C-alpha positions as CSV (number, residue, x, y, z in Angstrom):
1,M,0.0,0.0,0.0
2,L,1.2,3.5,-0.8
3,V,-0.3,6.5,1.0
4,S,0.2,10.0,-0.2
5,T,1.2,12.8,2.1
6,V,-0.1,15.2,-0.6
7,T,-3.7,14.0,-0.2
8,G,-3.5,12.2,3.2
9,G,-5.1,9.2,1.7
10,L,-4.3,6.1,-0.3
11,A,-2.3,6.9,-3.4
12,D,-3.9,6.5,-6.8
13,A,-2.7,6.8,-10.4
14,A,-1.8,10.5,-9.8
15,V,1.5,9.4,-8.1
16,G,2.7,8.5,-11.6
17,R,2.3,12.1,-12.8
18,A,4.8,15.0,-12.5
19,A,2.1,17.2,-11.0
20,H,1.8,15.0,-8.0
21,W,5.5,15.3,-7.2
22,T,5.3,19.1,-7.8
23,D,2.5,19.2,-5.3
24,Q,4.6,17.1,-2.9
25,L,7.2,19.8,-2.9
26,T,4.9,22.8,-2.7
27,R,1.9,21.8,-0.6
28,P,1.7,21.2,3.1
29,V,2.5,17.6,4.2
30,R,-0.6,15.9,5.5
31,F,1.3,13.5,7.6
32,A,-1.3,12.8,10.3
33,E,-4.0,12.1,7.8
34,A,-1.7,9.8,5.8
35,V,-0.7,7.8,8.9
36,A,-4.3,7.5,10.0
37,A,-5.3,6.3,6.5
38,A,-2.5,3.7,6.5
39,E,-3.4,2.5,10.0
40,A,-7.1,2.2,9.0
41,E,-6.0,-0.1,6.2
42,G,-4.1,-2.3,8.7
43,A,-0.5,-1.0,8.2
44,T,1.9,-2.0,11.0
45,T,5.2,-1.0,9.3
46,F,5.9,2.5,8.0
47,L,8.8,3.5,5.7
48,E,10.0,7.1,5.5
49,L,11.8,7.8,2.3
50,S,13.7,11.0,3.0
51,P,17.3,12.2,3.0
52,R,16.5,13.7,6.4
53,P,14.1,11.4,8.2
54,V,12.2,13.6,10.6
55,L,8.6,12.3,10.4
56,A,9.3,8.8,11.7
57,Q,9.9,10.2,15.1
58,A,6.5,11.8,15.1
59,G,5.0,8.6,13.8
60,R,6.6,6.6,16.6
61,A,4.9,8.9,19.1
62,A,1.5,8.6,17.4
63,I,1.5,4.8,16.8
64,R,3.8,3.0,19.2
65,A,2.7,-0.5,18.1
66,A,4.0,0.1,14.6
67,A,7.5,-0.4,13.2
68,W,9.0,2.8,11.8
69,V,11.8,2.4,9.2
70,T,13.9,5.2,7.7
71,L,15.9,5.0,4.5
72,F,18.8,7.1,5.9
73,D,19.9,8.1,9.3
74,D,21.3,11.5,10.2
75,E,24.9,10.4,9.7
76,T,24.3,9.0,6.3
77,A,22.3,12.0,5.3
78,D,25.4,14.2,6.2
79,G,27.6,12.0,4.0
80,Q,29.4,10.5,6.9
81,D,29.7,6.8,7.5
Protein backbone atom coordinates (compact mmCIF):
# COMPACT_ATOMS: atom_id res chain seq x y z
CA MET A 1 0.00 0.00 0.00
CA LEU A 2 1.19 3.51 -0.78
CA VAL A 3 -0.26 6.48 1.04
CA SER A 4 0.20 10.02 -0.23
CA THR A 5 1.15 12.81 2.13
CA VAL A 6 -0.13 15.20 -0.56
CA THR A 7 -3.72 13.97 -0.19
CA GLY A 8 -3.52 12.25 3.19
CA GLY A 9 -5.13 9.15 1.69
CA LEU A 10 -4.34 6.07 -0.32
CA ALA A 11 -2.32 6.87 -3.42
CA ASP A 12 -3.90 6.54 -6.82
CA ALA A 13 -2.68 6.85 -10.41
CA ALA A 14 -1.79 10.51 -9.77
CA VAL A 15 1.48 9.44 -8.12
CA GLY A 16 2.72 8.53 -11.58
CA ARG A 17 2.34 12.08 -12.82
CA ALA A 18 4.77 14.96 -12.46
CA ALA A 19 2.06 17.22 -11.01
CA HIS A 20 1.76 14.98 -7.96
CA TRP A 21 5.46 15.34 -7.20
CA THR A 22 5.34 19.09 -7.77
CA ASP A 23 2.51 19.19 -5.26
CA GLN A 24 4.63 17.07 -2.90
CA LEU A 25 7.24 19.84 -2.91
CA THR A 26 4.92 22.82 -2.71
CA ARG A 27 1.89 21.80 -0.63
CA PRO A 28 1.71 21.18 3.10
CA VAL A 29 2.49 17.64 4.22
CA ARG A 30 -0.64 15.86 5.45
CA PHE A 31 1.31 13.46 7.63
CA ALA A 32 -1.28 12.83 10.35
CA GLU A 33 -3.98 12.07 7.78
CA ALA A 34 -1.66 9.80 5.81
CA VAL A 35 -0.66 7.81 8.90
CA ALA A 36 -4.29 7.51 9.99
CA ALA A 37 -5.28 6.26 6.51
CA ALA A 38 -2.52 3.66 6.53
CA GLU A 39 -3.38 2.53 10.04
CA ALA A 40 -7.05 2.21 9.05
CA GLU A 41 -5.95 -0.09 6.22
CA GLY A 42 -4.08 -2.28 8.71
CA ALA A 43 -0.52 -1.04 8.21
CA THR A 44 1.90 -2.05 10.95
CA THR A 45 5.17 -1.03 9.28
CA PHE A 46 5.88 2.46 7.99
CA LEU A 47 8.78 3.50 5.75
CA GLU A 48 9.99 7.09 5.52
CA LEU A 49 11.84 7.77 2.27
CA SER A 50 13.70 10.98 2.96
CA PRO A 51 17.30 12.19 2.98
CA ARG A 52 16.53 13.73 6.38
CA PRO A 53 14.09 11.45 8.20
CA VAL A 54 12.17 13.61 10.65
CA LEU A 55 8.61 12.32 10.39
CA ALA A 56 9.26 8.79 11.66
CA GLN A 57 9.89 10.19 15.13
CA ALA A 58 6.46 11.84 15.13
CA GLY A 59 4.97 8.61 13.81
CA ARG A 60 6.57 6.58 16.60
CA ALA A 61 4.93 8.90 19.12
CA ALA A 62 1.54 8.59 17.41
CA ILE A 63 1.47 4.82 16.83
CA ARG A 64 3.76 3.02 19.23
CA ALA A 65 2.71 -0.48 18.11
CA ALA A 66 3.99 0.09 14.55
CA ALA A 67 7.49 -0.41 13.19
CA TRP A 68 9.01 2.78 11.75
CA VAL A 69 11.83 2.38 9.25
CA THR A 70 13.87 5.18 7.66
CA LEU A 71 15.92 5.03 4.48
CA PHE A 72 18.79 7.10 5.88
CA ASP A 73 19.95 8.07 9.32
CA ASP A 74 21.31 11.50 10.20
CA GLU A 75 24.94 10.45 9.74
CA THR A 76 24.27 8.95 6.31
CA ALA A 77 22.33 12.04 5.26
CA ASP A 78 25.36 14.19 6.16
CA GLY A 79 27.55 12.03 3.96
CA GLN A 80 29.37 10.47 6.91
CA ASP A 81 29.67 6.75 7.52
